[in-house]
C-alpha positions in Angstrom: 23.0 8.2 -23.2 20.6 6.6 -25.6 18.2 3.8 -24.1 18.3 0.2 -25.4 15.4 -0.7 -27.7 14.2 -4.0 -28.9 13.0 -4.0 -32.5 14.0 -7.6 -33.7 11.2 -10.2 -34.3 11.6 -11.2 -30.7 11.4 -7.8 -29.3 7.9 -8.3 -27.9 8.8 -11.4 -26.2 12.0 -9.6 -24.6 9.8 -6.7 -23.6 7.4 -8.9 -21.9 9.9 -11.1 -20.3 11.7 -8.1 -18.7 8.4 -6.7 -17.4 7.4 -10.1 -15.7 10.9 -10.1 -14.1 10.4 -6.7 -12.6 7.1 -7.6 -11.3 8.3 -10.8 -9.8 10.9 -8.9 -8.0 8.3 -6.3 -7.1 6.1 -9.0 -5.4 9.0 -10.7 -3.8 10.0 -7.5 -1.9 6.5 -7.1 -0.7 6.3 -10.8 0.7 9.6 -10.8 2.2 9.1 -7.3 3.6 12.4 -6.0 3.2 11.3 -2.4 4.5 15.1 -1.5 4.6 14.9 -1.5 0.8 11.8 0.7 0.6 11.7 4.6 0.2 8.6 5.4 2.4 9.7 9.2 2.5 9.5 9.3 -1.3 6.2 7.4 -1.1 4.8 9.9 1.2 6.2 12.8 -0.9 4.0 11.1 -3.8 0.8 10.9 -1.9 1.0 14.4 -0.7 1.3 15.7 -4.3 -1.6 13.3 -5.4 -3.8 15.5 -3.2 -2.4 18.9 -4.3 -0.5 18.6 -7.6 -0.9 14.8 -9.1 0.9 15.9 -12.4 4.1 16.2 -10.6 4.1 12.7 -9.6 4.2 11.3 -13.1 7.1 13.7 -14.0 9.1 11.1 -12.0 7.7 8.2 -14.3 9.5 10.0 -17.2 12.8 10.2 -15.3 12.4 6.6 -14.3 12.0 5.7 -17.9 15.2 7.6 -19.1 17.2 6.1 -16.0 16.0 2.6 -15.9 14.1 2.0 -19.2 10.9 1.3 -17.6 7.8 3.3 -16.7 6.3 1.2 -13.6 7.5 1.4 -9.9 10.2 -1.1 -8.6 9.7 0.1 -5.1 6.6 -1.5 -3.2 6.7 1.3 -0.6 3.7 3.2 -1.9 1.5 -0.1 -2.1 2.6 -0.9 1.5 1.7 2.6 2.8 -1.7 2.4 0.7 -2.5 -0.8 2.6 -1.6 0.8 5.8 -3.9 3.8 5.2 -6.6 1.4 4.2 -6.1 -0.2 7.6 -6.2 3.0 9.4 -9.2 4.3 7.7 -11.1 1.0 8.1 -11.1 2.0 11.9 -13.4 4.7 11.1 -16.0 2.4 9.0 -15.8 -0.4 12.1 -17.0 2.4 14.4 -19.9 3.6 12.2 -20.8 0.1 11.1 -20.2 -1.0 15.0 -18.3 -4.0 13.9 -17.0 -6.8 16.1 -13.3 -7.5 16.2 -13.9 -10.5 13.8 -15.9 -8.2 11.7 -13.2 -5.4 11.5 -10.7 -8.0 10.3 -13.2 -9.3 7.6 -13.8 -5.7 6.5 -10.2 -5.0 6.3 -9.4 -8.0 4.1 -12.3 -7.2 1.8 -11.1 -3.3 1.4 -7.5 -4.2 0.8 -7.4 -7.4 -1.3 -10.9 -6.8 -3.2 -11.6 -3.3 -3.4 -8.2 -2.0 -3.9 -6.1 -4.9 -5.3 -8.6 -7.0 -6.8 -10.7 -4.3 -8.5 -7.4 -2.5 -9.1 -5.9 -5.4 -11.2 -9.4 -5.6 -13.2 -9.3 -1.8 -14.0 -5.7 -1.8 -14.6 -6.0 -4.6 -17.1 -8.9 -3.1 -18.7 -6.9 0.4 -19.3 -3.6 -1.6 -20.1 -5.6 -3.3 -23.0 -7.5 -0.3 -24.1 -4.5 2.1 -24.2 -2.1 -0.4 -26.0 -4.8 -1.5 -28.4 -6.4 1.9 -29.4 -4.4 4.8 -28.0 -0.7 4.2 -29.2 0.4 6.2 -32.1 3.7 4.7 -32.2 3.4 0.8 -32.6 7.0 0.0 -32.2 7.8 -3.0 -30.0 9.5 -0.8 -27.3 6.6 1.5 -27.1 4.0 -0.4 -24.8 2.1 0.3 -21.9 3.3 -1.9 -19.3 0.7 -3.7 -17.2 2.8 -2.6 -13.8 2.5 1.0 -14.9 -1.2 0.6 -15.4 -1.5 -0.8 -11.8 0.6 2.1 -10.4 -1.9 4.4 -12.1 -4.7 2.6 -10.3 -2.8 3.0 -7.0 -2.0 6.7 -7.5 -5.6 7.2 -8.5 -7.1 5.3 -5.4 -5.4 7.4 -2.9 -7.3 10.5 -3.4 -10.6 8.4 -3.5 -9.5 6.7 -0.4 -9.1 9.9 1.5 -12.6 11.3 0.7 -14.6 8.1 1.0 -12.8 6.3 3.8 -11.5 9.3 5.9 -13.8 12.4 5.0 -17.0 10.6 4.6 -16.9 8.5 7.9 -16.0 11.5 9.8 -19.1 13.6 8.4 -21.4 10.3 8.5 -23.4 11.0 11.5 -23.4 15.0 11.2 -24.4 15.4 7.3 -24.3 12.2 5.4 -26.6 9.7 7.0 -29.9 11.4 6.3 -33.2 11.0 4.6 -33.4 14.5 3.2 -32.1 15.5 -0.3 -29.6 17.7 1.4 -27.9 14.7 2.9 -28.0 12.7 -0.2 -26.6 15.6 -2.3 -23.9 16.5 0.0 -23.0 12.7 0.5 -23.2 11.7 -3.2 -21.3 14.9 -3.9 -18.4 13.2 -1.8 -18.6 10.4 -4.1 -18.8 12.2 -7.3 -15.7 14.2 -6.3 -13.9 11.0 -5.2 -14.7 9.1 -8.4 -13.9 12.2 -10.6 -10.5 12.7 -9.0 -9.9 8.8 -9.7 -10.7 9.3 -13.3 -8.5 12.5 -13.5 -5.4 10.9 -11.8 -5.8 8.2 -14.2 -5.9 10.3 -17.1 -2.8 12.2 -16.0 -1.1 8.9 -15.7 -1.6 7.8 -19.2 -1.4 11.4 -20.5 2.2 11.4 -19.3 3.0 8.6 -21.8 4.5 10.5 -25.0 3.6 7.4 -27.3 -0.1 7.6 -26.4 -2.9 9.7 -27.9 -6.4 10.5 -27.3 -6.0 9.9 -23.4 -8.4 13.0 -22.9 -11.2 10.4 -23.7 -10.8 9.2 -20.0 -12.1 12.4 -18.9 -15.6 11.9 -20.7 -16.3 9.5 -18.0 -16.6 12.4 -15.7 -19.5 13.6 -17.6 -21.4 10.3 -17.0 -20.6 10.4 -13.3 -22.0 13.9 -13.4 -25.3 12.8 -14.9 -25.5 10.0 -12.5 -25.1 12.2 -9.6 -27.7 14.9 -10.6 -30.0 11.7 -11.0 -29.3 10.2 -7.7 -30.4 13.6 -6.1 -33.5 13.8 -8.0 -34.3 10.2 -6.8 -32.9 10.7 -3.5 -30.6 7.6 -3.9 -28.0 7.9 -1.1 -24.8 6.2 -2.3 -23.1 6.2 1.0 -26.1 4.3 2.8 -26.1 2.0 0.1 -22.5 1.4 0.7 -22.8 0.8 4.5 -25.5 -1.7 3.8 -23.5 -3.4 1.3 -20.5 -3.7 3.6 -22.6 -5.0 6.3 -24.1 -7.6 4.0 -20.8 -8.8 2.7 -19.1 -9.3 6.1 -22.1 -10.8 7.4 -22.8 -8.3 10.6 
């Protein structure tokens, strides 16, 4: 069965209107907390493969395009679980930072609504614009990167970063990372390098899965920049983890 396309002069508006409608329904399901309509088992399956075989997650995006004629998720279960994991991992940071109860909730609000969602919307918007502007090789109206899909890619890429920086790093904080030596700096910053490289790689996979984009391997060039920055941080003994902790303390006022 062929998919419907929109090639008339109003095609661009029709596609945008359908995308806005899907995003509105997506947000409404989150606000109303209709958990019975969310597939948490599938979301957990995605999280598992984002840590083991992330390319497999994006094969389902192609299936969704063929069955529902859109790339972006229409089930907010993944985002809800991501927020839950952020909450649980924030407990570890609260212990390290020795936060009060009020400080913990400030920290939680920061990491969920600013670090994850706010920064995610910004990054998704940049990627959405750049890929539509420069990476499309089929400029037909029915071949566009959806903003919702760009945000999905961010959420996917954010999960491995979350595990490394909000779970592994706090566990190893007092043992290895929190030190003045270059060894501590190298190990701690290596966690950051792996986390950011994983974010970039999963982002690359997300856009490489779209058949109408070309040149998506340019996303991987950013890993070289991060690698150079990582090596320089060791030379100057700049511990990124300690700077992060100081920043967190500053922004929540404790």
